[in-house]
RODO-2510 file (C-alpha; in nm, 4 decimals, decimal comma):
residues 328
     n   res          X          Y          Z
     1     m    -8,4578     1,5235    -0,6753
     2     a    -8,3230     1,7164    -0,3826
     3     t    -8,2613     1,5106    -0,0556
     4     l    -8,1728     1,6154     0,2916
     5     t    -7,9819     1,4000     0,5300
     6     r    -8,0838     1,4311     0,8937
     7     r    -7,7729     1,6184     0,9655
     8     a    -7,8242     1,8498     0,6737
     9     a    -8,1988     1,8895     0,7570
    10     l    -8,1089     1,9810     1,1175
    11     s    -7,8607     2,2306     0,9940
    12     l    -8,1050     2,3797     0,7518
    13     g    -8,4121     2,2860     0,9436
    14     a    -8,2828     2,0348     1,2165
    15     l    -8,5402     2,1354     1,0884
    16     g   -12,6225     2,3158    -0,1946
    17     a   -12,9130     2,3238    -0,3033
    18     t   -13,0766     2,6602    -0,3247
    19     l   -13,1738     2,7953     0,0160
    20     g   -13,5413     2,7540     0,1005
    21     a   -13,7613     2,9410     0,3307
    22     a   -13,6774     2,7202     0,6279
    23     g   -13,3048     2,7689     0,5669
    24     t   -13,3590     3,1467     0,5529
    25     l   -13,5249     3,1420     0,8960
    26     a   -13,2501     2,9179     1,0366
    27     r   -12,9691     3,1532     0,9044
    28     p   -13,0575     3,5187     0,9761
    29     a   -12,7008     3,6266     0,9190
    30     l   -12,7171     3,4819     0,5650
    31     a   -13,0492     3,6661     0,5034
    32     q   -12,9233     3,9921     0,6204
    33     s   -12,5827     3,9999     0,4450
    34     g   -12,6838     3,8260     0,1219
    35     f   -12,3687     3,6219     0,1606
    36     p   -12,2844     3,4099    -0,0369
    37     s   -12,4021     3,5484    -0,3618
    38     r   -12,1277     3,3718    -0,5756
    39     p   -11,8926     3,0799    -0,5612
    40     i   -11,6346     3,0500    -0,2857
    41     r   -11,2770     2,9426    -0,3424
    42     m   -11,1163     2,7022    -0,1106
    43     l   -10,7364     2,6762    -0,1317
    44     v   -10,6050     2,3464    -0,0484
    45     p   -10,2197     2,3596    -0,0191
    46     w   -10,1614     1,9972    -0,1074
    47     g   -10,1680     1,7882    -0,4282
    48     a   -10,4714     1,6536    -0,5977
    49     g   -10,5587     1,3038    -0,5048
    50     g   -10,4037     1,3089    -0,1567
    51     t   -10,5829     1,2585     0,1673
    52     t   -10,6450     1,6293     0,2484
    53     d   -10,7596     1,6975    -0,1085
    54     i   -11,0121     1,4228    -0,1095
    55     q   -11,1414     1,5148     0,2405
    56     m   -11,1581     1,8729     0,1626
    57     r   -11,3511     1,8166    -0,1592
    58     a   -11,6083     1,6065     0,0257
    59     l   -11,6366     1,8841     0,2871
    60     c   -11,6753     2,1551     0,0180
    61     e   -11,9494     1,9571    -0,1640
    62     s   -12,1421     1,9277     0,1728
    63     a   -12,0893     2,2934     0,2590
    64     s   -12,2027     2,3968    -0,0923
    65     a   -12,5429     2,2309    -0,0337
    66     k   -12,5737     2,4356     0,2918
    67     l   -12,4619     2,7700     0,1522
    68     g   -12,6508     2,7539    -0,1851
    69     q   -12,3287     2,8310    -0,3721
    70     p   -12,0406     2,6220    -0,4960
    71     v   -11,7316     2,5948    -0,2715
    72     v   -11,4574     2,5315    -0,5390
    73     v   -11,1311     2,3687    -0,4322
    74     e   -10,8011     2,5068    -0,5762
    75     n   -10,4806     2,3176    -0,5199
    76     r   -10,1625     2,5097    -0,4139
    77     s    -9,9170     2,2320    -0,3373
    78     g    -9,5558     2,2833    -0,2213
    79     a    -9,3621     2,4591     0,0538
    80     g    -9,4806     2,2330     0,3242
    81     g    -9,8424     2,3410     0,3122
    82     i    -9,8144     2,7173     0,3591
    83     l    -9,9058     2,8466     0,0136
    84     g   -10,2794     2,8620     0,0872
    85     a   -10,2099     3,0780     0,3903
    86     q    -9,9666     3,2991     0,2011
    87     a   -10,2215     3,3485    -0,0788
    88     l   -10,4745     3,4774     0,1685
    89     l   -10,2616     3,7877     0,2425
    90     n   -10,3521     3,9140    -0,1118
    91     e   -10,7208     3,8434    -0,0798
    92     k   -11,0202     4,0580     0,0303
    93     p   -11,1732     3,9530     0,3699
    94     d   -11,5150     3,9042     0,2050
    95     g   -11,5400     3,5371     0,2718
    96     y   -11,5122     3,4328    -0,0882
    97     t   -11,1577     3,3016    -0,0535
    98     l   -11,0554     3,0585     0,2288
    99     s   -10,7794     2,8087     0,2879
   100     q   -10,7193     2,4842     0,4631
   101     m   -10,4708     2,5578     0,7391
   102     p   -10,2231     2,2798     0,8241
   103     i   -10,0051     2,3057     1,1428
   104     s    -9,7118     2,3907     0,9390
   105     v    -9,8719     2,7475     0,9165
   106     f    -9,7760     2,7867     1,2815
   107     r    -9,4353     2,6386     1,2507
   108     y    -9,2929     2,7849     0,9292
   109     p    -9,2900     3,1548     1,0454
   110     h    -9,0713     3,0692     1,3491
   111     m    -8,8269     2,8775     1,1297
   112     a    -8,7879     3,1514     0,8588
   113     a    -8,5466     3,4404     0,8796
   114     r    -8,8074     3,6522     0,7211
   115     p    -9,1534     3,5210     0,8176
   116     p    -9,3991     3,5293     0,5376
   117     f    -9,6899     3,6001     0,7663
   118     d    -9,7975     3,6272     1,1346
   119     p   -10,0494     3,3433     1,2249
   120     m   -10,1903     3,5562     1,5041
   121     k   -10,2473     3,8731     1,3021
   122     d   -10,3036     3,7883     0,9393
   123     f   -10,5975     3,5399     0,9384
   124     t   -10,9485     3,5012     1,0518
   125     w   -11,0096     3,1548     1,2044
   126     v   -11,3337     3,0096     1,0894
   127     s   -11,3662     2,6411     1,1728
   128     q   -11,1456     2,3542     1,2912
   129     l   -11,2381     2,0346     1,1170
   130     t   -11,0387     1,7074     1,1684
   131     g   -10,6818     1,5720     1,2179
   132     y   -10,4689     1,3191     1,0376
   133     l   -10,3705     0,9490     1,0804
   134     f   -10,0086     0,9416     0,9997
   135     g    -9,8002     0,6260     0,9424
   136     v    -9,4853     0,4861     0,8008
   137     v    -9,5447     0,2670     0,4981
   138     v    -9,3082     0,0362     0,2960
   139     r    -9,3417    -0,1704    -0,0191
   140     a    -9,5033    -0,5109     0,0172
   141     d    -9,1681    -0,6794    -0,0674
   142     a    -8,9646    -0,4775     0,1762
   143     p    -8,7575    -0,6817     0,4224
   144     w    -8,9062    -0,5084     0,7258
   145     n    -9,2231    -0,6065     0,8996
   146     t    -9,2074    -0,3836     1,1885
   147     f    -9,0817    -0,0314     1,2623
   148     d    -8,8305    -0,1691     1,4945
   149     e    -8,6805    -0,3641     1,2118
   150     f    -8,6614    -0,0581     0,9904
   151     i    -8,4936     0,1419     1,2675
   152     a    -8,2478    -0,1417     1,3265
   153     a    -8,1577    -0,1534     0,9566
   154     s    -8,1203     0,2281     0,9638
   155     k    -7,8903     0,2240     1,2641
   156     k    -7,6756    -0,0505     1,1049
   157     d    -7,6285     0,1465     0,7891
   158     p    -7,6346     0,5287     0,8609
   159     g    -7,7596     0,7458     0,5738
   160     k    -7,8512     0,4580     0,3498
   161     y    -8,2353     0,4501     0,3938
   162     t    -8,4668     0,7173     0,2679
   163     y    -8,8158     0,8366     0,3623
   164     g    -9,0504     1,0581     0,1719
   165     t    -9,2858     1,3296     0,3216
   166     p    -9,4994     1,6163     0,1758
   167     g    -9,2252     1,8593     0,2549
   168     v    -8,9544     2,0138     0,4824
   169     g    -9,0962     2,1419     0,8107
   170     t    -9,4210     1,9488     0,7931
   171     s    -9,5212     1,7462     1,1025
   172     l    -9,4157     1,4254     0,9136
   173     h    -9,0535     1,5532     0,8614
   174     i    -9,0201     1,6971     1,2104
   175     t    -9,1540     1,3805     1,3744
   176     m    -8,9281     1,1498     1,1859
   177     e    -8,6330     1,3630     1,2839
   178     q    -8,7439     1,3560     1,6463
   179     i    -8,7643     0,9711     1,6196
   180     a    -8,4147     0,9648     1,4604
   181     g    -8,2886     1,1756     1,7540
   182     q    -8,4451     0,9424     2,0155
   183     k    -8,3163     0,6292     1,8417
   184     g    -7,9850     0,7324     1,7163
   185     v    -8,0760     0,6983     1,3482
   186     e    -7,9557     0,8816     1,0459
   187     w    -8,1775     0,8484     0,7470
   188     i    -8,2283     1,0714     0,4302
   189     h    -8,5365     1,2791     0,4026
   190     v    -8,6898     1,3304     0,0551
   191     p    -8,9433     1,6072     0,0314
   192     f    -9,2331     1,5905    -0,2265
   193     r    -9,5039     1,8151    -0,3365
   194     g    -9,7813     1,5753    -0,2555
   195     f    -9,8784     1,2115    -0,1776
   196     a    -9,8895     1,1095    -0,5479
   197     e    -9,5216     1,1805    -0,6051
   198     n    -9,4355     1,0313    -0,2626
   199     l    -9,6184     0,7128    -0,3386
   200     t    -9,4768     0,6867    -0,7001
   201     s    -9,1241     0,7180    -0,5527
   202     l    -9,1894     0,4376    -0,2955
   203     l    -9,3410     0,2004    -0,5494
   204     s    -9,0553     0,2588    -0,7996
   205     g    -8,8017     0,1909    -0,5307
   206     q    -8,6500     0,5271    -0,5302
   207     t    -8,7296     0,5775    -0,1590
   208     h    -8,7545     0,3132     0,1146
   209     a    -9,0458     0,4378     0,3183
   210     l    -9,3481     0,6635     0,2645
   211     v    -9,4296     0,8813     0,5634
   212     d    -9,7701     1,0391     0,5066
   213     s   -10,1378     1,0727     0,6035
   214     s   -10,3605     0,7786     0,5373
   215     g   -10,3958     0,7942     0,1713
   216     w   -10,1998     0,4734     0,1767
   217     a   -10,4970     0,2935     0,3553
   218     e   -10,6414     0,1076     0,0716
   219     m   -10,3025    -0,0170    -0,0561
   220     v   -10,2222    -0,1528     0,2925
   221     r   -10,5626    -0,3287     0,3178
   222     d   -10,5037    -0,4807    -0,0257
   223     g   -10,1681    -0,6051     0,0613
   224     r    -9,9859    -0,3862    -0,1836
   225     a    -9,7888    -0,2127     0,0966
   226     k    -9,6972    -0,2656     0,4674
   227     l    -9,7958    -0,0222     0,7436
   228     l    -9,5125    -0,0383     1,0024
   229     v    -9,6503     0,2027     1,2661
   230     t    -9,9098     0,4772     1,3195
   231     w    -9,8654     0,7998     1,5041
   232     g   -10,2058     0,8501     1,6982
   233     p   -10,2690     0,8190     2,0623
   234     s   -10,4201     0,4833     2,0123
   235     r   -10,4231     0,2111     1,7457
   236     a   -10,6270     0,2960     1,4255
   237     k   -10,9629     0,1445     1,3886
   238     r   -10,8928    -0,0062     1,0551
   239     f   -10,5390    -0,1156     1,1383
   240     p   -10,5833    -0,2725     1,4916
   241     d   -10,2745    -0,4858     1,4365
   242     t   -10,0381    -0,2054     1,3805
   243     p    -9,8780    -0,0516     1,6900
   244     t    -9,8460     0,3129     1,7687
   245     l    -9,5138     0,4991     1,8169
   246     k    -9,5785     0,4783     2,1945
   247     e    -9,6186     0,1142     2,1794
   248     s    -9,2830     0,1027     1,9784
   249     g    -9,1111     0,2682     2,2660
   250     i    -9,1078     0,6226     2,1140
   251     d    -9,2697     0,8860     2,3279
   252     l    -9,4454     1,0792     2,0547
   253     v    -9,8011     1,1471     1,9206
   254     s    -9,8661     1,3370     1,6092
   255     t   -10,2055     1,4043     1,4542
   256     s   -10,1862     1,7697     1,3275
   257     p   -10,5431     1,8975     1,3611
   258     y   -10,6460     2,1433     1,0875
   259     g   -10,9311     2,3683     0,9778
   260     v   -11,0242     2,6593     0,7644
   261     a   -10,9336     3,0304     0,7821
   262     g   -10,9765     3,3456     0,5683
   263     p   -10,7968     3,6827     0,5440
   264     k   -10,7772     3,8966     0,8462
   265     g   -11,0679     4,1435     0,9146
   266     m   -11,3632     3,9247     0,8002
   267     d   -11,7098     4,0246     0,9050
   268     p   -11,8266     3,8235     1,1950
   269     a   -12,1671     3,7691     1,0278
   270     v   -11,9956     3,6163     0,7277
   271     v   -11,7742     3,3979     0,9515
   272     k   -12,0976     3,2815     1,1268
   273     v   -12,2465     3,1701     0,8045
   274     l   -11,9299     2,9943     0,6822
   275     d   -11,8826     2,8258     1,0304
   276     e   -12,2391     2,6966     1,0415
   277     a   -12,1992     2,5489     0,6900
   278     f   -11,8704     2,3764     0,7881
   279     r   -12,0218     2,2463     1,1163
   280     v   -12,2993     2,0884     0,9257
   281     a   -12,0671     1,9642     0,6509
   282     v   -11,8151     1,8069     0,8808
   283     n   -12,0855     1,5912     1,0385
   284     d   -12,2511     1,5136     0,7001
   285     p   -12,2707     1,1321     0,6720
   286     k   -12,1136     1,1549     0,3209
   287     h   -11,8150     1,3486     0,4575
   288     v   -11,7876     1,1228     0,7720
   289     a   -11,7653     0,8314     0,5396
   290     i   -11,4531     0,9841     0,3879
   291     l   -11,2956     1,0550     0,7349
   292     d   -11,3673     0,6911     0,8255
   293     r   -11,2005     0,5694     0,5122
   294     y   -10,8744     0,7438     0,6347
   295     d   -10,9278     0,6943     1,0179
   296     m   -10,9585     1,0728     1,0620
   297     p   -11,1816     1,1949     1,3585
   298     v   -11,4171     1,4892     1,3552
   299     i   -11,2448     1,7540     1,5725
   300     y   -11,4768     2,0487     1,5063
   301     m   -11,4390     2,3930     1,6792
   302     g   -11,6186     2,7176     1,6055
   303     p   -11,4398     3,0481     1,5442
   304     e   -11,3699     3,1405     1,8942
   305     e   -11,2470     2,8121     2,0201
   306     y   -11,0466     2,7634     1,7025
   307     a   -10,8864     3,1129     1,7374
   308     a   -10,7824     3,0121     2,1003
   309     f   -10,6505     2,6729     1,9688
   310     a   -10,4508     2,8715     1,7037
   311     q   -10,2910     3,0895     1,9698
   312     k   -10,2028     2,7933     2,1883
   313     t   -10,0606     2,6063     1,8923
   314     n    -9,8585     2,8931     1,7661
   315     a    -9,6977     2,9303     2,1079
   316     e    -9,6248     2,5543     2,1301
   317     e    -9,4766     2,5487     1,7811
   318     k    -9,2596     2,8502     1,8511
   319     a    -9,1249     2,6911     2,1620
   320     m    -9,0506     2,3612     1,9768
   321     v    -8,8710     2,5390     1,6941
   322     e    -8,6524     2,7272     1,9433
   323     r    -8,5912     2,4117     2,1510
   324     l    -8,4849     2,2054     1,8425
   325     g    -8,2952     2,4949     1,6768
   326     l    -8,5005     2,4521     1,3500
   327     k    -8,3994     2,6975     1,0808
   328     l    -8,4887     2,7153     0,7009
***
């Protein structure tokens, strides 16, 4: 398994139901275009069974009921979450292939010597959906009960302690390295293809900490793991006793909002149909129950607002990459 020390990382990366008459009247764009007339593919660039996969499957099930056609999830894990976006470059802009778009889509091109895509030119932004609850988790028998204790141990033995994330260049990796910079810590980054690999490594003792979105929630609640810190602007509803980074003296907040996009050049009428389905789906009680399970908020935006958010985020990520000197 490849590992990256902080120093090495910083040198490389310093780094549903059939539509009825009422539905037809409510959605004239659908009636006029006949869209969708067949299943829609939703690329999820993370491994099966992780937080994003579970959330997106719940969303797609709810959207299917609204659209009258299945929205089928396809996992494309690896490369820090950009494989879905990359796949869209070879797809027709007909609305039948979409992808979940993590924030790494805005960061990766600015770190690469040869950017695989341009976030502002190569995609059609459909709907923003939600954001993550991130946290640092250790085994139940680990000697640390607070993030301060883990940092102190890491400072005492530079390069000894390891943490796993979903990949190089993800918000989880970048934020941990920002923490390391603020606290004068050197630890070892271990990138994985998804949550399941990350968790297996933690539980087997191969890595000391799991740094990921809240797929760890049930394990923590059951006492099978310890949550040392969360990264949101305030304490998580389900974990009110766990402090945030800011409360731990680290001036950082990381939530990584994300949504859905398609290939560039999509018909606005098709985008409207899809966005309406996702707007309904993201607020569906069944989907909201999944969000609540992982302390994830609804952060819905329609196409215009989401496109503006994408432009702002792209500029911010470019500035951060340049400031930190991140390179792949």
